[in-house]
N, C-alpha and C positions, 0 to 999 in steps of 0.2 A: 732319355730325353723325350719330353712330350711335345708333339707338334700342335701349335695353336694357330688356327687360320686367322688371317687378317680380317679386319672389318669389311674390306672390299670383297674378299672371297666369300664370306658369309652372306653379304648382301647380294652379290651376283647369283650365288646358288639359290638363295631364296626367291629372287626375282624370276629366274628362269624356270624354277619349279612352279611358281604361281602362274606365270604366263603360259606354260605348257598345259596346266590344268584348265585354265580358261579357254585356251585355243582348242583343245580337244573337246571340251564340253559345248562351246558355243561358236567356235570359229571366229572369236573376237578376243582381242587383248585390251582390257580396259585402260582408258587414258589415265585414270587415277593411279594405276600401277606403273605405267611407263613414265608418265610425266612426273608423278610423285617420286619415283625412284631417282630420276634425273635431278630433281630439285634437292632431294636429301643428299645425293652424292656431291653436288656443288657446295652445299652448306658444310657437309663433313670435311670436304677437302679444304674449304676456307678455314675452318676451325683447326684442322690438324697441320696444314701446310701453307697457310696464308695465300697470297696472290698467286704463287706458283702452283698451288693446288687447284685454285679456281681456274687458272689457265689450262691445266691438264684436264680437268673435268669438262670444261666447256669445249675444248679442242676434241676430246674423245667423243662428246655428244655430236659435235659437228661432223666428225669423220663418219660416225654411224649414219647420220642423215645423208651425207653425200654419197656414201657407198650404195645405199639401197633406194634412194629417191628416184633414180632413173628407172628402176624396175617397177616402182609404184606408178610413175608417170606413164609407163607403157602398159599398165593394166595387168601386170604379171605378179604383183605382190600387194598385200594390203597395207594400209597406213600403220596399223598396229605393229606390223613386223618391222617397219622402218623405225618407229618410235622405240621398239624393244631394243634394237641394235644401238640406237642412240643412248638409251638409258644404260645399257651395258658399258658403252664407251665412256659415259660420264664416270662410272666407277673404275674402269680399267685404263682410262687414258686413250690417246689417239692410236698408239701402237696396239694396245689391247683390243680396241674396236676393229682395227684392220685385220688382225689375226682372227678374231671371232667371226668377222664377216667372211673371211676366206675359208676357215674350217667349217663354218655353217653352210657355205655354198657347196662344199664337197659333200657334207652330210645330206644336204637338201637334194643334190643330184642323185646320191645313192638311194635316198628315200623315194624320190620320184621314179627311179628305175624299178624299185621293188613294188611300188604301188601299180605302176603300169603293167608289170609282169603279172602281178596277182589279179588284176582286173581284166586281163586280156586286152589291154589298151595300148600295148607297145606300138603296134603298126599305126594306129591312129595318132599317137603322140609323135612318132617320127614324121608322119605325113603333115601334121600341124606345124612341126618345126620347119619342114621344107617350105611350107606355105609362108610362114613368117619370114624366112630368109629370102624367098623370091620377092615378096612385097617390099621388104627393106632394100633389096638390090635395085628395084625400080623406083620406088616412091620415097626412099629414105627411111630412117629408123622412126617408127611411129606405132601406135597401137594398131593391131590388126583386128578388124571387126569380126566378132564371133569367136575370137581366141584370147579374150581377156577375162578377168574376174567378173566383169559386168555380164558375161554370158552365164546365165544360171546353170546351164548344163555342163559347164567346164569342171574338170576334176580339180579339187582344191586340196592342198597339203596344209596341215597345221604347222606353219613354218616356225613356230616357237620351238618345236622339237629339234630341228636342225640347228637353230641358234643356240639352244641349250647345249647341244653337243659341242658346238663351236666354242662356246664360252668355257665349258668344262675342260676341253683340250687346251685352250689358251691358258687357263689357270694352272693346269697340270704342267705345262711347258715353262711356266715362270720359274 
């Protein structure tokens, strides 16, 4: 018996490959990719599954936004990463978005550790984490000056890669 992937599987794999290439090359994920993928997912779901498909796609998109929007608001993640998870969620639905976000966070943590170790940045990263937690304990959860993506000297991870890993694990587990 031959396994044929679903349209959602093919779309998500294509989206995360393209996003990873863009993120590695320019540290940006184009809106045309993320928002276009979300719109196509909603239209496809409408055509294939009617209103229940639209509800699934829109709910998946919303879960993707809600999961990563706080990290963006704190300056720890780019808007493209939020929109990428939302686009994946539009294809995989709300539960798929949640699992992709979770598996992506695990992959992102592992990637951050590898990068910190490889660059001799581990001590600084832990010190920065301590600073963030101290500021948050006193002033509440908020961006910490000098420790956000606005700081040009900060170490940046192409987060499309962990999200790609998270999406692939989510697809594999289905």
